C-alpha positions as CSV (number, residue, x, y, z in Angstrom):
1,M,38.6,-51.3,16.9
2,A,36.8,-50.2,20.1
3,I,37.9,-51.8,23.3
4,S,36.4,-52.3,26.7
5,L,38.6,-51.7,29.7
6,R,38.0,-52.8,33.3
7,R,39.5,-51.1,36.3
8,Y,39.4,-53.1,39.6
9,T,39.7,-50.9,42.7
10,D,37.7,-50.0,45.8
11,I,34.7,-48.0,46.7
12,T,36.7,-45.0,48.0
13,A,38.6,-44.7,44.7
14,L,35.2,-45.0,42.8
15,I,33.6,-42.2,44.8
16,Y,36.5,-39.9,44.2
17,L,36.3,-40.7,40.4
18,L,32.6,-40.1,40.3
19,T,32.5,-36.9,42.3
20,E,35.7,-35.3,40.9
21,R,35.1,-36.8,37.4
22,R,38.8,-37.7,37.1
23,I,41.0,-40.8,36.8
24,T,44.2,-40.8,38.9
25,L,47.6,-42.0,37.7
26,L,50.1,-42.9,40.5
27,D,53.7,-43.6,41.1
28,P,54.4,-47.3,40.1
29,Q,57.2,-47.6,42.7
30,T,54.6,-48.8,45.2
31,W,53.4,-51.7,43.1
32,D,53.5,-55.2,44.5
33,D,55.3,-56.7,41.5
34,R,58.9,-55.4,42.0
35,N,59.9,-56.5,38.5
36,D,57.2,-54.2,37.1
37,S,58.2,-51.2,39.2
38,H,61.8,-51.8,38.4
39,Y,61.2,-51.6,34.6
40,L,59.2,-48.3,35.0
41,G,62.0,-46.9,37.2
42,L,64.5,-47.8,34.5
43,Y,62.3,-46.2,31.9
44,R,62.3,-43.0,33.9
45,M,66.1,-43.0,34.4
46,R,67.0,-43.9,30.8
47,K,64.8,-41.2,29.4
48,K,65.9,-38.7,32.1
49,L,62.4,-38.1,33.2
50,K,61.3,-36.4,36.4
51,T,58.0,-38.2,36.5
52,V,56.5,-41.5,35.3
53,L,53.0,-42.4,36.5
54,A,50.7,-45.2,35.5
55,L,47.1,-46.5,35.7
56,C,46.3,-50.2,35.0
57,F,43.2,-51.8,33.5
58,T,42.4,-55.2,32.0
59,R,40.9,-56.2,28.7
60,A,39.8,-59.5,30.1
61,S,36.2,-60.4,31.0
62,E,35.3,-60.7,34.7
63,T,37.5,-63.3,36.5
64,Y,37.8,-64.5,40.1
65,H,41.5,-63.7,39.9
66,H,41.0,-60.0,39.2
67,W,38.5,-59.7,42.0
68,R,40.6,-61.5,44.5
69,V,43.9,-59.8,43.7
70,F,42.8,-56.2,42.8
71,A,39.5,-55.7,44.5
72,N,39.3,-58.2,47.3
73,G,36.6,-58.0,49.9
74,P,33.1,-56.3,50.1
75,S,34.5,-52.8,49.3
76,G,35.9,-53.9,45.9
77,I,34.4,-52.6,42.7
78,C,35.0,-52.9,39.0
79,I,34.5,-50.0,36.6
80,R,34.1,-50.8,32.9
81,F,35.1,-48.0,30.6
82,T,34.4,-47.3,26.9
83,Q,36.7,-46.2,24.2
84,E,35.9,-42.6,25.1
85,L,38.2,-42.8,28.1
86,L,41.2,-43.2,25.8
87,E,40.0,-40.5,23.4
88,T,40.0,-38.1,26.4
89,A,43.3,-39.3,27.9
90,R,45.3,-39.0,24.7
91,K,44.5,-35.2,24.6
92,H,46.5,-34.7,27.8
93,P,50.2,-33.9,27.3
94,G,52.7,-36.6,28.2
95,I,50.2,-39.5,27.9
96,C,50.7,-42.7,26.1
97,F,49.0,-46.1,26.5
98,G,49.0,-49.6,25.2
99,N,48.6,-53.3,25.9
100,V,51.2,-55.1,28.1
101,K,53.2,-57.8,26.4
102,Y,54.0,-61.0,28.4
103,L,57.3,-62.7,27.7
104,T,59.2,-65.7,29.1
105,L,62.8,-65.4,30.4
106,K,63.9,-67.2,27.2
107,E,62.0,-64.7,25.0
108,M,63.5,-61.8,26.9
109,Q,66.9,-63.3,26.4
110,D,66.4,-63.6,22.6
111,K,64.6,-60.3,22.2
112,E,66.3,-56.9,21.7
113,I,64.6,-54.7,24.2
114,T,64.3,-50.9,23.6
115,V,63.7,-48.3,26.3
116,R,60.2,-47.5,24.9
117,D,59.3,-51.2,25.5
118,L,59.9,-51.1,29.2
119,P,56.5,-49.7,30.5
120,F,54.7,-52.4,28.6
121,L,56.6,-55.6,29.4
122,K,55.7,-58.2,32.0
123,R,56.6,-61.8,32.9
124,Y,54.6,-64.5,31.1
125,A,53.1,-65.9,34.3
126,F,50.9,-62.7,34.6
127,G,49.5,-63.2,31.0
128,D,46.0,-64.0,32.1
129,E,45.7,-60.4,33.5
130,R,45.5,-59.0,29.9
131,E,46.7,-55.7,31.2
132,F,46.4,-52.3,29.5
133,R,48.2,-49.3,30.8
134,I,48.0,-45.5,30.6
135,I,51.4,-43.9,31.2
136,Y,52.2,-40.3,32.0
137,E,55.8,-39.0,31.6
138,S,57.3,-35.6,32.1
139,E,60.9,-34.2,31.7
140,K,60.1,-31.1,33.7
141,K,57.3,-31.8,36.3
142,N,58.1,-33.8,39.4
143,V,54.7,-35.0,40.7
144,R,53.5,-38.1,42.6
145,K,50.0,-38.2,41.0
146,L,48.1,-36.9,38.1
147,D,44.3,-36.4,37.8
148,I,42.9,-36.4,34.3
149,P,39.4,-35.0,33.8
150,I,37.0,-37.4,32.2
151,S,33.3,-37.6,31.1
152,L,31.1,-39.9,33.1
153,F,29.8,-41.0,29.7
154,S,33.0,-42.9,29.4
155,I,31.8,-45.3,32.2
156,D,29.8,-48.2,30.7
157,R,29.1,-50.1,33.9
158,I,30.0,-50.3,37.6
159,T,30.0,-53.7,39.2
160,L,30.0,-54.1,43.0
161,S,31.9,-56.8,44.8
162,P,30.6,-60.4,44.8
163,W,31.4,-60.5,48.5
164,L,29.2,-57.5,49.3
165,H,26.2,-58.6,51.3
166,P,23.1,-58.6,49.1
167,A,21.3,-56.5,51.8
168,L,23.8,-53.7,51.3
169,S,23.8,-53.8,47.5
170,K,20.7,-51.8,46.9
171,P,21.5,-48.9,49.3
172,L,25.0,-48.6,47.9
173,Q,23.6,-48.6,44.3
174,G,21.2,-45.9,45.3
175,F,23.9,-43.8,46.9
176,L,26.2,-44.0,43.8
177,A,23.3,-43.2,41.5
178,S,22.6,-40.1,43.6
179,I,26.0,-38.6,42.8
180,P,25.4,-35.9,40.2
181,G,25.6,-37.2,36.7
182,C,25.5,-40.9,37.8
183,R,21.8,-41.6,37.5
184,Y,22.0,-43.4,34.2
185,I,25.2,-45.4,34.9
186,R,24.4,-49.2,35.1
187,I,25.3,-50.4,38.6
188,S,24.9,-54.0,39.8
189,R,26.4,-56.5,42.2
190,S,28.6,-59.3,40.7
191,S,27.1,-62.8,40.9
192,L,30.4,-64.5,40.1
193,I,30.5,-66.6,43.2
194,S,26.8,-67.2,43.6
195,N,24.7,-67.2,40.5
196,E,21.2,-68.6,40.6
197,R,21.1,-69.5,36.9
198,W,24.3,-71.5,37.3
199,K,22.9,-73.3,40.4
200,N,19.7,-74.1,38.5
201,F,21.7,-75.8,35.7
202,G,23.1,-78.1,38.4
203,E,19.6,-78.8,39.7
204,S,18.6,-80.0,36.3
205,A,21.3,-82.7,36.1
206,R,19.9,-86.1,35.3
207,K,21.1,-89.5,36.2
208,V,22.9,-91.6,33.5
209,S,21.7,-95.1,33.0
210,G,23.9,-97.6,34.8
211,G,25.6,-94.9,37.0
212,I,25.2,-91.8,39.1
């Protein structure tokens, strides 16, 4: 089944992706969730690998949480990818990918964990993130990042931050569309926190007899 993946990041990462036509996997040791980075560190040590890199996406629809945590502020953006991204990534040596599984402490206690599970486990409290990961591993190469060439046709849509001032949205859309190969990518500003249709529904609220 085809899946749609969203990557929340910032405008500088987007410009690099569009101009270089590459996605970039990085060392997870810098991640905010220390439980997460610990498991990937264990994975590297147990498999005697020199390198483990990762890139995270979500399978969830647009949420306030994803914007605020992963793409906060007016420079945040969301890139929605098609299945073609994974078809390209899987051709690169050392790549694997999959959905993250979210487990409670009790479930972890009762479950027999294997080393191959480690890159795709996370605590239950993070479950709403619906994370999907691309992992790169190597026994021989010691690198801190990996660029994987992609086709711009693997990008379904680019959404600009809901905190971006509306007056800046059109010029930014024009700039992104001017990057070679990006003319036909759908680019729009998120209306998550200020949507006129949603507001109009409220305007049409009617009084109930005998009350407000």
